[in-house]
A tleap script that builds the chain and sets N, CA, C and O, in Angstrom:
source leaprc.protein.ff14SB
mol = sequence {
  NMET GLN GLN GLY LYS GLY THR ALA GLY LYS
  LEU LEU LYS ASP SER GLU LEU PHE ASP ASN
  ALA ASN LYS THR ILE ALA ASN VAL ARG GLN
  LEU THR ASP ASP ILE ASN ALA GLY LYS GLY
  ALA ILE GLY LYS MET ALA HIE ASP GLN GLU
  PHE ALA ALA LYS LEU GLN THR LEU MET ASN
  ASN LEU SER GLU LEU SER GLU ARG LEU GLN
  LYS GLY GLU GLY THR ALA GLY MET LEU PHE
  LYS ASP PRO ALA LEU TYR ASN ASN SER ASN
  GLN MET LEU VAL GLU THR ARG GLU LEU VAL
  LYS SER ILE ARG GLU ASN PRO LYS LYS TYR
  LEU THR PHE HIE VAL LYS VAL CPHE
}
set mol.1.N position { 0.578 -1.268 0.262 }
set mol.1.CA position { -0.382 -0.091 0.181 }
set mol.1.C position { 0.884 1.093 0.016 }
set mol.1.O position { 0.903 1.806 -0.987 }
set mol.2.N position { 1.753 1.205 0.912 }
set mol.2.CA position { 2.473 2.091 0.882 }
set mol.2.C position { 3.780 2.560 -0.691 }
set mol.2.O position { 4.590 3.486 -0.741 }
set mol.3.N position { 3.523 1.658 -1.562 }
set mol.3.CA position { 4.033 2.390 -3.062 }
set mol.3.C position { 3.100 2.256 -4.134 }
set mol.3.O position { 3.065 1.996 -5.336 }
set mol.4.N position { 2.070 2.662 -2.796 }
set mol.4.CA position { 0.797 2.760 -4.312 }
set mol.4.C position { 0.102 1.824 -5.347 }
set mol.4.O position { -0.320 2.093 -6.471 }
set mol.5.N position { 0.101 0.693 -4.682 }
set mol.5.CA position { -0.787 0.274 -5.442 }
set mol.5.C position { -1.325 -1.027 -5.086 }
set mol.5.O position { -1.154 -1.423 -3.933 }
set mol.6.N position { -2.160 -1.979 -6.201 }
set mol.6.CA position { -3.787 -1.615 -5.472 }
set mol.6.C position { -4.580 -0.527 -5.373 }
set mol.6.O position { -4.236 0.655 -5.367 }
set mol.7.N position { -5.583 -0.960 -5.302 }
set mol.7.CA position { -6.792 0.033 -5.251 }
set mol.7.C position { -6.475 0.993 -3.857 }
set mol.7.O position { -6.230 2.195 -3.959 }
set mol.8.N position { -6.523 0.191 -2.400 }
set mol.8.CA position { -6.197 1.247 -0.857 }
set mol.8.C position { -4.830 1.554 -1.807 }
set mol.8.O position { -5.051 2.632 -2.359 }
set mol.9.N position { -3.699 1.114 -2.159 }
set mol.9.CA position { -2.801 2.355 -2.279 }
set mol.9.C position { -2.410 2.967 -3.491 }
set mol.9.O position { -1.240 3.246 -3.755 }
set mol.10.N position { -3.627 3.234 -4.423 }
set mol.10.CA position { -4.002 4.265 -5.269 }
set mol.10.C position { -4.847 5.675 -4.752 }
set mol.10.O position { -4.895 6.855 -5.101 }
set mol.11.N position { -5.434 4.871 -3.777 }
set mol.11.CA position { -6.218 6.202 -2.791 }
set mol.11.C position { -4.827 6.773 -2.165 }
set mol.11.O position { -4.273 7.852 -2.375 }
set mol.12.N position { -4.498 5.827 -1.434 }
set mol.12.CA position { -3.173 6.860 -0.610 }
set mol.12.C position { -2.722 7.819 -1.325 }
set mol.12.O position { -2.985 9.021 -1.307 }
set mol.13.N position { -1.932 7.132 -2.040 }
set mol.13.CA position { -0.616 8.191 -3.012 }
set mol.13.C position { -1.342 8.768 -3.827 }
set mol.13.O position { -0.886 9.857 -4.176 }
set mol.14.N position { -2.795 8.336 -4.516 }
set mol.14.CA position { -3.299 9.272 -6.188 }
set mol.14.C position { -4.082 10.362 -5.356 }
set mol.14.O position { -5.121 9.833 -4.961 }
set mol.15.N position { -3.989 11.839 -4.877 }
set mol.15.CA position { -4.861 12.710 -4.444 }
set mol.15.C position { -5.636 12.763 -5.314 }
set mol.15.O position { -6.799 12.703 -4.915 }
set mol.16.N position { -5.469 12.884 -6.742 }
set mol.16.CA position { -6.677 13.334 -7.396 }
set mol.16.C position { -7.669 11.548 -7.945 }
set mol.16.O position { -8.626 11.493 -8.717 }
set mol.17.N position { -7.279 10.855 -7.527 }
set mol.17.CA position { -8.061 9.144 -7.235 }
set mol.17.C position { -9.328 9.634 -6.708 }
set mol.17.O position { -10.498 9.422 -7.029 }
set mol.18.N position { -8.412 10.808 -5.231 }
set mol.18.CA position { -8.765 10.650 -3.411 }
set mol.18.C position { -9.664 11.724 -3.942 }
set mol.18.O position { -10.793 11.684 -3.453 }
set mol.19.N position { -9.486 12.526 -4.681 }
set mol.19.CA position { -10.352 13.848 -4.609 }
set mol.19.C position { -11.860 13.688 -5.221 }
set mol.19.O position { -12.927 14.279 -5.059 }
set mol.20.N position { -11.271 12.276 -6.226 }
set mol.20.CA position { -12.713 12.322 -6.712 }
set mol.20.C position { -13.059 11.806 -6.572 }
set mol.20.O position { -13.930 11.754 -7.441 }
set mol.21.N position { -13.241 10.523 -5.507 }
set mol.21.CA position { -13.640 9.500 -4.107 }
set mol.21.C position { -14.189 10.588 -3.808 }
set mol.21.O position { -15.139 10.670 -4.587 }
set mol.22.N position { -14.179 11.503 -3.141 }
set mol.22.CA position { -14.655 12.289 -1.803 }
set mol.22.C position { -15.891 12.714 -2.482 }
set mol.22.O position { -17.009 12.666 -1.969 }
set mol.23.N position { -15.499 13.317 -4.198 }
set mol.23.CA position { -16.389 14.153 -4.677 }
set mol.23.C position { -17.700 13.576 -5.193 }
set mol.23.O position { -18.766 14.123 -5.474 }
set mol.24.N position { -17.366 12.513 -5.227 }
set mol.24.CA position { -18.702 11.395 -5.595 }
set mol.24.C position { -19.028 10.775 -4.562 }
set mol.24.O position { -20.116 10.204 -4.483 }
set mol.25.N position { -18.533 10.777 -4.017 }
set mol.25.CA position { -19.348 10.119 -2.108 }
set mol.25.C position { -20.112 11.254 -1.525 }
set mol.25.O position { -21.033 11.013 -0.745 }
set mol.26.N position { -19.739 12.702 -1.905 }
set mol.26.CA position { -20.280 14.146 -1.476 }
set mol.26.C position { -21.640 14.216 -2.742 }
set mol.26.O position { -22.614 14.963 -2.645 }
set mol.27.N position { -21.435 13.436 -3.660 }
set mol.27.CA position { -22.444 13.865 -4.840 }
set mol.27.C position { -23.961 13.056 -4.355 }
set mol.27.O position { -25.071 13.520 -4.093 }
set mol.28.N position { -23.366 11.473 -4.378 }
set mol.28.CA position { -24.096 10.638 -3.097 }
set mol.28.C position { -24.817 10.951 -2.245 }
set mol.28.O position { -26.046 10.889 -2.237 }
set mol.29.N position { -23.875 11.440 -1.178 }
set mol.29.CA position { -25.068 11.830 -0.179 }
set mol.29.C position { -25.343 12.746 -0.446 }
set mol.29.O position { -26.175 12.872 0.452 }
set mol.30.N position { -25.429 14.133 -1.240 }
set mol.30.CA position { -26.153 15.315 -1.996 }
set mol.30.C position { -27.608 14.042 -2.409 }
set mol.30.O position { -28.817 14.213 -2.567 }
set mol.31.N position { -27.165 13.422 -2.434 }
set mol.31.CA position { -28.663 13.450 -3.530 }
set mol.31.C position { -29.649 12.133 -2.795 }
set mol.31.O position { -30.859 11.959 -2.935 }
set mol.32.N position { -28.725 11.359 -2.032 }
set mol.32.CA position { -29.643 10.533 -0.554 }
set mol.32.C position { -30.625 11.240 0.242 }
set mol.32.O position { -31.715 10.766 0.561 }
set mol.33.N position { -30.101 12.662 0.623 }
set mol.33.CA position { -30.067 14.029 1.307 }
set mol.33.C position { -31.912 14.203 0.840 }
set mol.33.O position { -33.001 13.910 1.333 }
set mol.34.N position { -31.267 14.997 -0.657 }
set mol.34.CA position { -32.451 15.299 -1.538 }
set mol.34.C position { -33.730 14.035 -1.601 }
set mol.34.O position { -34.961 14.029 -1.599 }
set mol.35.N position { -33.244 13.587 -1.625 }
set mol.35.CA position { -34.613 11.908 -1.696 }
set mol.35.C position { -34.975 11.886 -0.265 }
set mol.35.O position { -36.171 11.874 0.027 }
set mol.36.N position { -34.365 11.881 0.361 }
set mol.36.CA position { -34.851 11.744 2.127 }
set mol.36.C position { -35.755 13.371 2.414 }
set mol.36.O position { -36.549 13.480 3.349 }
set mol.37.N position { -35.508 14.336 1.606 }
set mol.37.CA position { -36.223 15.294 1.620 }
set mol.37.C position { -37.458 16.106 0.597 }
set mol.37.O position { -38.109 17.143 0.468 }
set mol.38.N position { -37.122 14.385 -0.139 }
set mol.38.CA position { -38.759 14.977 -0.703 }
set mol.38.C position { -38.646 15.501 -2.191 }
set mol.38.O position { -39.624 15.690 -2.915 }
set mol.39.N position { -36.979 15.768 -2.652 }
set mol.39.CA position { -36.825 17.138 -3.819 }
set mol.39.C position { -36.866 15.905 -4.580 }
set mol.39.O position { -36.574 14.800 -4.123 }
set mol.40.N position { -37.281 16.175 -5.881 }
set mol.40.CA position { -37.208 15.620 -7.106 }
set mol.40.C position { -37.763 14.378 -7.416 }
set mol.40.O position { -38.230 13.571 -6.613 }
set mol.41.N position { -37.666 14.247 -8.908 }
set mol.41.CA position { -39.028 13.042 -8.837 }
set mol.41.C position { -38.767 11.793 -7.769 }
set mol.41.O position { -39.590 10.964 -7.382 }
set mol.42.N position { -37.221 11.932 -7.381 }
set mol.42.CA position { -37.443 9.867 -6.747 }
set mol.42.C position { -37.701 10.504 -5.033 }
set mol.42.O position { -37.638 9.775 -4.043 }
set mol.43.N position { -37.924 11.650 -4.998 }
set mol.43.CA position { -37.880 11.788 -3.640 }
set mol.43.C position { -38.975 12.164 -3.526 }
set mol.43.O position { -39.409 11.847 -2.419 }
set mol.44.N position { -39.906 12.870 -4.306 }
set mol.44.CA position { -41.730 13.030 -4.653 }
set mol.44.C position { -41.915 11.270 -4.234 }
set mol.44.O position { -42.324 10.868 -3.144 }
set mol.45.N position { -41.567 10.536 -5.215 }
set mol.45.CA position { -42.451 9.381 -5.365 }
set mol.45.C position { -42.007 8.469 -4.600 }
set mol.45.O position { -42.116 7.310 -4.999 }
set mol.46.N position { -41.283 8.769 -3.083 }
set mol.46.CA position { -40.786 8.203 -1.808 }
set mol.46.C position { -41.408 8.403 -1.022 }
set mol.46.O position { -41.653 7.786 0.015 }
set mol.47.N position { -41.760 9.340 -1.436 }
set mol.47.CA position { -42.613 10.366 0.512 }
set mol.47.C position { -43.859 10.881 -0.110 }
set mol.47.O position { -44.446 11.454 0.808 }
set mol.48.N position { -44.588 10.976 -1.228 }
set mol.48.CA position { -45.798 11.533 -2.059 }
set mol.48.C position { -46.420 10.268 -2.329 }
set mol.48.O position { -46.435 9.899 -3.503 }
set mol.49.N position { -47.034 9.400 -1.282 }
set mol.49.CA position { -48.053 8.633 -1.956 }
set mol.49.C position { -48.763 8.906 -3.191 }
set mol.49.O position { -48.574 8.440 -4.314 }
set mol.50.N position { -49.409 9.543 -2.877 }
set mol.50.CA position { -50.632 10.510 -4.524 }
set mol.50.C position { -49.859 10.157 -5.289 }
set mol.50.O position { -50.028 8.999 -5.672 }
set mol.51.N position { -48.978 10.723 -5.730 }
set mol.51.CA position { -47.778 10.461 -6.841 }
set mol.51.C position { -47.583 9.316 -7.092 }
set mol.51.O position { -47.616 8.938 -8.263 }
set mol.52.N position { -47.340 8.495 -6.110 }
set mol.52.CA position { -46.333 7.102 -6.684 }
set mol.52.C position { -47.972 6.414 -7.024 }
set mol.52.O position { -47.791 5.796 -8.074 }
set mol.53.N position { -49.008 6.296 -6.745 }
set mol.53.CA position { -49.997 6.229 -7.465 }
set mol.53.C position { -50.285 5.961 -8.731 }
set mol.53.O position { -50.434 4.964 -9.437 }
set mol.54.N position { -50.332 7.373 -8.853 }
set mol.54.CA position { -50.377 8.347 -10.032 }
set mol.54.C position { -49.097 7.519 -11.296 }
set mol.54.O position { -49.085 7.337 -12.514 }
set mol.55.N position { -48.460 7.312 -10.511 }
set mol.55.CA position { -47.105 6.853 -11.503 }
set mol.55.C position { -47.764 5.104 -11.691 }
set mol.55.O position { -47.955 4.477 -12.733 }
set mol.56.N position { -47.941 4.777 -10.576 }
set mol.56.CA position { -47.987 3.247 -11.041 }
set mol.56.C position { -49.201 2.896 -11.849 }
set mol.56.O position { -49.236 1.858 -12.508 }
set mol.57.N position { -50.542 4.047 -11.792 }
set mol.57.CA position { -51.306 3.914 -12.774 }
set mol.57.C position { -50.966 3.872 -14.359 }
set mol.57.O position { -51.231 3.115 -15.292 }
set mol.58.N position { -50.279 5.014 -14.190 }
set mol.58.CA position { -49.325 5.640 -15.189 }
set mol.58.C position { -48.881 4.516 -16.096 }
set mol.58.O position { -49.030 4.562 -17.317 }
set mol.59.N position { -48.030 2.952 -15.098 }
set mol.59.CA position { -47.471 2.119 -15.540 }
set mol.59.C position { -48.045 1.184 -16.265 }
set mol.59.O position { -47.898 0.615 -17.346 }
set mol.60.N position { -48.835 1.196 -15.229 }
set mol.60.CA position { -50.139 -0.335 -15.493 }
set mol.60.C position { -50.720 -0.054 -16.479 }
set mol.60.O position { -51.089 -1.021 -17.144 }
set mol.61.N position { -51.118 1.573 -17.106 }
set mol.61.CA position { -52.081 1.816 -18.555 }
set mol.61.C position { -51.069 1.716 -19.880 }
set mol.61.O position { -51.522 1.558 -21.014 }
set mol.62.N position { -49.952 1.803 -19.658 }
set mol.62.CA position { -49.099 1.629 -20.931 }
set mol.62.C position { -49.017 0.552 -21.035 }
set mol.62.O position { -49.486 0.001 -22.031 }
set mol.63.N position { -48.195 -0.373 -19.735 }
set mol.63.CA position { -48.689 -1.827 -20.024 }
set mol.63.C position { -49.574 -2.308 -20.544 }
set mol.63.O position { -49.275 -2.886 -21.589 }
set mol.64.N position { -50.552 -2.328 -20.276 }
set mol.64.CA position { -52.048 -2.269 -20.410 }
set mol.64.C position { -51.911 -2.149 -22.103 }
set mol.64.O position { -51.439 -3.137 -22.667 }
set mol.65.N position { -52.179 -1.351 -22.674 }
set mol.65.CA position { -51.424 -0.347 -23.475 }
set mol.65.C position { -50.956 -1.288 -24.946 }
set mol.65.O position { -51.512 -1.507 -26.022 }
set mol.66.N position { -49.550 -1.713 -24.286 }
set mol.66.CA position { -48.770 -2.038 -25.153 }
set mol.66.C position { -49.345 -3.748 -25.322 }
set mol.66.O position { -49.471 -4.330 -26.400 }
set mol.67.N position { -49.667 -4.385 -23.819 }
set mol.67.CA position { -50.010 -5.840 -24.547 }
set mol.67.C position { -51.301 -5.488 -25.672 }
set mol.67.O position { -50.932 -5.960 -26.748 }
set mol.68.N position { -52.649 -4.851 -25.833 }
set mol.68.CA position { -53.356 -4.683 -26.573 }
set mol.68.C position { -52.372 -4.260 -27.739 }
set mol.68.O position { -52.480 -5.035 -28.689 }
set mol.69.N position { -51.738 -3.574 -27.877 }
set mol.69.CA position { -51.152 -2.797 -29.683 }
set mol.69.C position { -50.759 -4.767 -29.780 }
set mol.69.O position { -51.248 -5.385 -30.726 }
set mol.70.N position { -49.868 -5.543 -28.716 }
set mol.70.CA position { -49.157 -6.257 -29.099 }
set mol.70.C position { -50.182 -7.910 -29.623 }
set mol.70.O position { -49.713 -8.821 -30.307 }
set mol.71.N position { -51.745 -7.849 -28.989 }
set mol.71.CA position { -52.116 -8.692 -29.314 }
set mol.71.C position { -53.153 -8.228 -30.960 }
set mol.71.O position { -53.802 -8.957 -31.710 }
set mol.72.N position { -52.942 -6.996 -30.988 }
set mol.72.CA position { -53.171 -6.480 -32.609 }
set mol.72.C position { -55.098 -6.321 -32.236 }
set mol.72.O position { -56.083 -6.534 -32.943 }
set mol.73.N position { -54.990 -6.006 -31.263 }
set mol.73.CA position { -56.632 -5.388 -30.741 }
set mol.73.C position { -56.197 -3.410 -31.387 }
set mol.73.O position { -55.149 -2.801 -31.602 }
set mol.74.N position { -57.671 -3.067 -31.471 }
set mol.74.CA position { -57.946 -1.238 -31.452 }
set mol.74.C position { -57.498 -1.198 -32.389 }
set mol.74.O position { -56.880 -2.231 -32.644 }
set mol.75.N position { -57.464 -0.245 -33.366 }
set mol.75.CA position { -56.791 0.589 -34.322 }
set mol.75.C position { -55.457 0.679 -34.933 }
set mol.75.O position { -55.012 0.344 -36.031 }
set mol.76.N position { -55.021 1.162 -34.025 }
set mol.76.CA position { -53.123 1.320 -33.592 }
set mol.76.C position { -53.074 -0.026 -33.635 }
set mol.76.O position { -52.623 -0.414 -34.713 }
set mol.77.N position { -53.394 -0.997 -32.800 }
set mol.77.CA position { -52.862 -2.800 -32.815 }
set mol.77.C position { -53.166 -3.393 -34.141 }
set mol.77.O position { -52.219 -3.949 -34.697 }
set mol.78.N position { -54.325 -3.378 -34.759 }
set mol.78.CA position { -54.575 -3.715 -36.515 }
set mol.78.C position { -53.436 -3.409 -37.458 }
set mol.78.O position { -53.060 -4.154 -38.363 }
set mol.79.N position { -52.973 -2.339 -37.176 }
set mol.79.CA position { -51.969 -1.528 -37.730 }
set mol.79.C position { -50.724 -2.095 -37.622 }
set mol.79.O position { -49.959 -1.997 -38.582 }
set mol.80.N position { -50.417 -2.614 -36.726 }
set mol.80.CA position { -49.280 -2.999 -36.069 }
set mol.80.C position { -49.268 -4.479 -36.498 }
set mol.80.O position { -48.170 -5.000 -36.700 }
set mol.81.N position { -50.370 -5.187 -36.652 }
set mol.81.CA position { -50.585 -6.684 -36.864 }
set mol.81.C position { -51.070 -7.411 -37.520 }
set mol.81.O position { -51.012 -8.627 -37.337 }
set mol.82.N position { -51.964 -6.588 -38.898 }
set mol.82.CA position { -52.340 -7.009 -40.543 }
set mol.82.C position { -51.909 -6.092 -41.087 }
set mol.82.O position { -52.161 -4.890 -41.001 }
set mol.83.N position { -50.992 -6.852 -41.882 }
set mol.83.CA position { -50.298 -6.524 -42.499 }
set mol.83.C position { -51.535 -5.547 -43.966 }
set mol.83.O position { -51.354 -4.332 -44.054 }
set mol.84.N position { -52.501 -6.118 -44.814 }
set mol.84.CA position { -53.380 -5.939 -45.146 }
set mol.84.C position { -53.587 -4.425 -45.126 }
set mol.84.O position { -53.420 -3.713 -46.116 }
set mol.85.N position { -54.073 -3.862 -43.567 }
set mol.85.CA position { -54.522 -2.932 -43.534 }
set mol.85.C position { -53.571 -1.327 -43.392 }
set mol.85.O position { -53.621 -0.101 -43.496 }
set mol.86.N position { -52.600 -2.706 -43.024 }
set mol.86.CA position { -51.608 -1.053 -43.184 }
set mol.86.C position { -51.029 -0.537 -44.665 }
set mol.86.O position { -50.754 0.586 -45.087 }
set mol.87.N position { -50.953 -2.240 -45.429 }
set mol.87.CA position { -51.089 -1.459 -47.128 }
set mol.87.C position { -52.025 -0.794 -47.492 }
set mol.87.O position { -51.856 0.297 -48.037 }
set mol.88.N position { -53.537 -1.457 -47.204 }
set mol.88.CA position { -54.695 -0.393 -48.097 }
set mol.88.C position { -54.594 1.126 -47.320 }
set mol.88.O position { -54.976 2.030 -48.063 }
set mol.89.N position { -54.100 1.634 -45.807 }
set mol.89.CA position { -53.910 2.856 -45.576 }
set mol.89.C position { -52.561 3.363 -46.286 }
set mol.89.O position { -52.627 4.566 -46.538 }
set mol.90.N position { -51.065 2.611 -46.768 }
set mol.90.CA position { -50.715 3.086 -47.372 }
set mol.90.C position { -50.949 3.543 -48.991 }
set mol.90.O position { -50.668 4.640 -49.473 }
set mol.91.N position { -51.534 2.400 -49.672 }
set mol.91.CA position { -51.984 3.014 -50.689 }
set mol.91.C position { -53.195 4.129 -50.974 }
set mol.91.O position { -53.441 4.183 -52.179 }
set mol.92.N position { -53.751 4.743 -50.426 }
set mol.92.CA position { -54.754 5.389 -49.755 }
set mol.92.C position { -53.646 6.936 -49.490 }
set mol.92.O position { -53.865 7.928 -50.185 }
set mol.93.N position { -52.576 6.948 -48.499 }
set mol.93.CA position { -52.021 7.955 -48.958 }
set mol.93.C position { -51.416 8.360 -49.719 }
set mol.93.O position { -51.186 9.558 -49.880 }
set mol.94.N position { -50.837 7.071 -50.655 }
set mol.94.CA position { -50.042 7.387 -51.779 }
set mol.94.C position { -51.372 7.803 -52.845 }
set mol.94.O position { -50.917 8.729 -53.516 }
set mol.95.N position { -51.921 7.701 -53.019 }
set mol.95.CA position { -53.387 8.287 -53.804 }
set mol.95.C position { -53.777 9.424 -53.686 }
set mol.95.O position { -54.168 10.157 -54.595 }
set mol.96.N position { -53.683 9.730 -52.252 }
set mol.96.CA position { -54.403 11.410 -51.882 }
set mol.96.C position { -53.100 11.893 -52.215 }
set mol.96.O position { -53.188 12.588 -53.227 }
set mol.97.N position { -52.224 11.837 -51.898 }
set mol.97.CA position { -50.753 12.954 -52.524 }
set mol.97.C position { -50.792 13.210 -54.149 }
set mol.97.O position { -50.266 14.186 -54.684 }
set mol.98.N position { -51.563 12.083 -54.905 }
set mol.98.CA position { -51.121 12.187 -56.019 }
set mol.98.C position { -52.108 12.887 -57.010 }
set mol.98.O position { -51.789 13.375 -58.094 }
set mol.99.N position { -53.742 12.847 -56.291 }
set mol.99.CA position { -54.417 13.494 -56.596 }
set mol.99.C position { -54.490 14.961 -55.844 }
set mol.99.O position { -55.341 15.730 -56.289 }
set mol.100.N position { -53.884 15.302 -55.025 }
set mol.100.CA position { -53.242 17.008 -54.374 }
set mol.100.C position { -52.289 17.189 -55.294 }
set mol.100.O position { -52.537 18.389 -55.418 }
set mol.101.N position { -51.261 16.991 -56.170 }
set mol.101.CA position { -50.083 16.777 -56.880 }
set mol.101.C position { -51.235 17.843 -58.507 }
set mol.101.O position { -51.258 18.961 -59.023 }
set mol.102.N position { -51.919 16.561 -58.629 }
set mol.102.CA position { -52.994 16.298 -59.537 }
set mol.102.C position { -53.584 17.864 -59.568 }
set mol.102.O position { -53.336 18.600 -60.523 }
set mol.103.N position { -54.580 18.400 -58.158 }
set mol.103.CA position { -55.376 19.296 -58.133 }
set mol.103.C position { -54.299 20.878 -58.422 }
set mol.103.O position { -54.605 21.935 -58.973 }
set mol.104.N position { -53.045 20.450 -57.805 }
set mol.104.CA position { -52.393 21.875 -57.994 }
set mol.104.C position { -51.435 21.811 -59.098 }
set mol.104.O position { -50.401 22.478 -59.138 }
set mol.105.N position { -51.954 20.690 -60.310 }
set mol.105.CA position { -51.166 21.387 -61.306 }
set mol.105.C position { -52.023 21.333 -62.275 }
set mol.105.O position { -51.605 21.508 -63.420 }
set mol.106.N position { -53.410 21.080 -62.045 }
set mol.106.CA position { -54.678 21.555 -62.919 }
set mol.106.C position { -56.009 21.827 -61.791 }
set mol.106.O position { -56.957 21.057 -61.637 }
set mol.107.N position { -55.775 23.204 -61.028 }
set mol.107.CA position { -57.008 22.844 -60.872 }
set mol.107.C position { -58.251 23.601 -61.303 }
set mol.107.O position { -58.995 24.038 -60.425 }
set mol.108.N position { -58.553 23.804 -62.661 }
set mol.108.CA position { -59.344 24.125 -63.500 }
set mol.108.C position { -59.743 22.470 -63.714 }
set mol.108.O position { -60.971 22.521 -63.644 }
set mol.109.N position { -59.524 21.593 -63.849 }
set mol.109.CA position { -60.035 20.315 -63.881 }
set mol.109.C position { -61.380 19.838 -62.427 }
set mol.109.O position { -62.509 19.350 -62.376 }
set mol.110.N position { -60.355 20.357 -61.479 }
set mol.110.CA position { -61.311 19.609 -60.268 }
set mol.110.C position { -62.158 20.965 -59.564 }
set mol.110.O position { -63.067 20.754 -58.761 }
set mol.111.N position { -61.810 22.174 -59.904 }
set mol.111.CA position { -62.350 23.228 -59.044 }
set mol.111.C position { -63.128 24.305 -60.053 }
set mol.111.O position { -62.430 24.806 -60.935 }
set mol.112.N position { -64.439 24.666 -59.983 }
set mol.112.CA position { -65.189 25.385 -60.476 }
set mol.112.C position { -65.949 26.236 -59.989 }
set mol.112.O position { -66.920 25.744 -59.415 }
set mol.113.N position { -65.853 28.030 -59.993 }
set mol.113.CA position { -66.646 28.632 -59.064 }
set mol.113.C position { -67.596 29.415 -59.680 }
set mol.113.O position { -67.227 29.742 -60.808 }
set mol.114.N position { -68.415 29.737 -59.447 }
set mol.114.CA position { -69.413 30.147 -59.866 }
set mol.114.C position { -70.502 31.475 -58.770 }
set mol.114.O position { -71.182 31.537 -57.746 }
set mol.115.N position { -70.081 32.187 -59.739 }
set mol.115.CA position { -70.551 33.671 -58.841 }
set mol.115.C position { -72.067 34.194 -59.747 }
set mol.115.O position { -72.103 34.716 -60.861 }
set mol.116.N position { -72.844 33.964 -59.139 }
set mol.116.CA position { -74.413 34.666 -58.946 }
set mol.116.C position { -74.365 35.619 -58.607 }
set mol.116.O position { -74.050 35.836 -57.437 }
set mol.117.N position { -74.747 36.935 -59.748 }
set mol.117.CA position { -75.380 38.478 -58.693 }
set mol.117.C position { -76.739 38.492 -59.159 }
set mol.117.O position { -77.171 38.411 -60.309 }
set mol.118.N position { -77.465 38.632 -57.823 }
set mol.118.CA position { -78.707 38.247 -57.743 }
set mol.118.C position { -79.524 37.899 -58.498 }
set mol.118.O position { -80.645 37.590 -58.095 }
savepdb mol mol.pdb
quit
């Protein structure tokens, strides 16, 4: 250890490593103090039961949503699981884009205005 070899020896002989370890320990202490004081999201979750319950509800809802998507339930789930629905939706978007392009190129073909005066 006196020669600065090994972990304990390096801590004794290398002042930079020792300072970094002290700073890390001080940061961890500050973090745990903040959590114990109820500061930040983790502190709030540790001390505020209502917040923790809301967070748990959110996690349960996300889990249920994920399960339903995996099973192909609902519109979004069907888009994930049913390739025909995806392909039809994609084709509809392509055709809509083509229609908009065509209207921009030749608006008179699609749009007419009639103005009547009494």
